[in-house]
C-alpha positions, 0 to 999 in steps of 0.5 A, spaced: 552 727 171 558 723 175 552 720 179 549 717 172 556 715 169 557 711 176 551 707 174 554 704 168 557 698 171 550 696 172 547 698 165 546 694 159 552 698 156 556 696 161 554 689 162 554 687 154 562 686 154 562 681 159 556 676 157 561 672 152 567 672 157 562 670 163 559 664 159 565 661 156 569 661 163 563 658 167 561 653 161 554 656 160 551 658 153 550 665 151 542 664 152 543 661 159 547 668 161 541 672 158 536 669 162 540 670 168 541 677 166 533 678 165 531 674 172 536 678 176 534 685 172 527 683 174 528 681 181 533 687 183 528 692 180 523 690 185 527 694 190 525 701 186 519 703 189 521 702 196 527 706 195 523 711 192 519 712 198 525 713 202 527 718 197 521 722 198 521 721 205 529 723 207 531 726 200 537 724 196 543 726 201 542 721 206 542 715 201 547 717 196 553 714 200 549 707 201 547 707 194 555 708 192 557 703 196 552 698 194 554 699 187 561 697 188 559 691 193 555 689 187 561 689 182 565 685 187 559 680 188 560 679 180 567 678 180 566 672 185 561 668 181 562 661 179 556 658 177 549 659 175 546 661 182 552 666 184 551 669 177 544 670 178 545 673 185 551 677 182 546 680 176 540 681 181 545 685 186 548 689 180 542 691 177 538 693 184 544 697 186 545 701 180 538 702 177 534 702 183 539 705 187 544 710 185 540 712 178 533 713 182 537 717 187 541 721 182 535 723 178 530 725 183 535 730 186 535 733 179 527 734 179 527 737 186 532 742 184 529 744 177 523 745 173 523 751 168 530 748 166 528 740 168 529 738 161 536 741 159 539 739 166 536 732 166 539 732 159 546 734 162 545 729 167 544 723 163 550 725 159 553 721 164 550 714 161 552 716 154 559 718 157 559 711 161 558 708 154 564 711 151 569 710 156 567 703 160 567 698 154 573 700 151 576 701 158 574 694 161 576 690 154 583 690 155 583 688 162 578 682 160 582 680 155 589 680 159 587 679 166 580 676 166 573 679 167 573 678 174 579 683 175 575 688 170 569 688 175 574 689 181 577 695 177 570 697 176 568 697 184 574 701 186 573 706 180 566 707 183 568 708 190 574 713 188 570 717 183 563 717 186 563 717 193 567 724 194 562 727 189 556 724 192 558 726 199 560 733 197 555 735 192 548 731 193 543 735 197 536 735 198 530 740 197 533 747 195 528 750 200 532 746 206 539 750 204 536 757 203 536 756 195 531 757 190 529 752 184 531 754 177 536 759 180 531 763 182 527 763 175 520 762 175 517 756 172 514 757 165 512 754 158 510 747 157 514 743 162 511 747 168 509 742 174 502 741 176 501 745 183 499 739 187 503 732 186 499 726 184 499 720 188 501 713 185 493 711 185 491 718 182 497 718 177 495 711 174 488 713 172 491 718 167 493 717 160 500 720 161 502 714 166 501 709 161 504 713 156 510 714 160 510 706 162 510 704 154 516 709 153 520 706 159 518 699 157 520 700 150 527 704 152 529 699 157 526 693 153 528 694 146 535 698 148 537 692 152 535 687 147 538 690 142 545 692 145 545 685 148 544 682 141 549 687 138 555 683 137 551 677 135 547 681 130 553 684 127 557 678 126 551 675 123 551 681 118 558 680 116 561 685 121 567 683 125 567 683 133 572 689 133 567 693 128 561 691 132 564 694 138 566 700 135 559 701 133 557 702 140 561 708 140 557 711 135 551 709 138 553 712 145 555 718 141 549 719 138 545 718 144 549 724 147 547 728 142 540 726 142 540 727 150 542 734 149 537 736 143 531 732 147 532 736 153 532 743 150 526 741 146 522 738 152 523 745 155 520 748 149 514 743 147 513 739 153 515 731 154 509 728 150 510 730 143 518 729 144 516 722 146 513 721 139 519 723 136 523 718 140 518 712 137 519 714 130 527 713 131 525 706 135 521 704 129 526 706 124 532 703 128 528 696 129 526 696 121 533 697 119 536 692 123 531 687 121 532 689 113 538 692 112 543 691 118 549 693 115 546 700 112 552 705 112 556 700 115 551 699 121 551 706 122 544 707 120 541 702 125 546 704 131 546 711 131 538 711 130 538 706 136 542 711 140 538 717 138 532 713 140 535 711 147 537 718 149 531 721 147 526 716 150 530 717 157 530 724 157 522 724 156 521 719 161 525 722 166 523 729 165 516 728 163 514 724 170 515 731 174 511 735 168 505 731 169 505 728 176 508 734 180 514 732 186 510 730 192 510 723 191 515 723 185 519 718 188 514 713 189 511 714 182 518 713 179 520 707 183 514 704 180 515 706 173 522 703 174 519 696 176 515 697 169 521 699 165 526 694 167 521 689 167 521 691 159 529 690 160 528 683 163 523 681 158 526 684 152 532 679 151 527 673 152 524 675 145 530 673 142 530 666 144 524 665 140 527 668 134 530 675 132 524 676 127 519 675 132 523 680 137 523 685 132 515 684 130 514 685 138 518 691 138 514 694 133 507 692 135 509 695 142 511 702 138 505 702 135 501 702 141 505 707 145 504 712 139 497 711 139 497 713 147 501 719 146 497 721 140 490 720 144 493 724 150 496 730 146 489 731 143 485 730 150 490 735 153 489 740 147 482 740 149 483 741 157 480 735 159 
């Protein structure tokens, strides 16, 4: 959980508070900064398959210290940005270090240690992201206002090192078998979330319906979540809400995300990842439709809370569902590849708003329908045992 929390400076919820101050300071318009963020996201995540192979080969423990130092260094690089090129470089290294590096290493350790309780433990770990959304934006906002966004990034760099490096060195481990421990506290795997006996390779997994279903889920979770959070303040201002109220809705969003994360973990352990993914898609459809037609419904809470619930649900489905469907042997490589697919969605998502908000909402809802179709077909095939 602390490892996921430490990725917040490189997560969209951590970057969103910096977009407008950076644009104003560097003399760039907001759309320009969003394009740089999207490009940095896409190029940075290309490291994920390589890091996934390293995790498959060496395990999480040898990689945790380099990953933590990389996140702190990336925050330092961001603080030095002074023009378009340096800002683009900053976004690239920040997203690469936090998402392709620390996040992948952390969540792979959960999959190595848990099977029967994978959903619930994944949910507890992912609570770190919700916690980051609750803590980081309100924490950095006063620093940004009083001392500037550069100082705020330096503060984040120091915080990541001070908190995460000792935790990583003390508690990160490789496979439980290497230390004489047992998966799931020694309890046998059972239920819908039990892993296949043999791990699928990347090529084999790509020939399954599950691979493309989870690809669609991670594209939507990353793409829609990134796009709507980056556009959140603008959309709420256009709907008549003040900036303070819009920032407050981020807190409601992440609180709901935390609740949905915990509930989804338990549901996945009971029913499996695929049907819970369909629940997340329903939440996504409602959130986008609400923002499109009635953004101020319940003071903006209806949209914000369902968006948070969607993010929390689909993140757990994706994180737990890969091991459930493909096994562990090549999971780092598969996960790294899906990171590229998902974060490509995060890179492309905000670009849809350059066309128009209505066009963006239409695209998001269209992909949601495609993902739901894949999920329903996959469940029918699995029910027949074919």
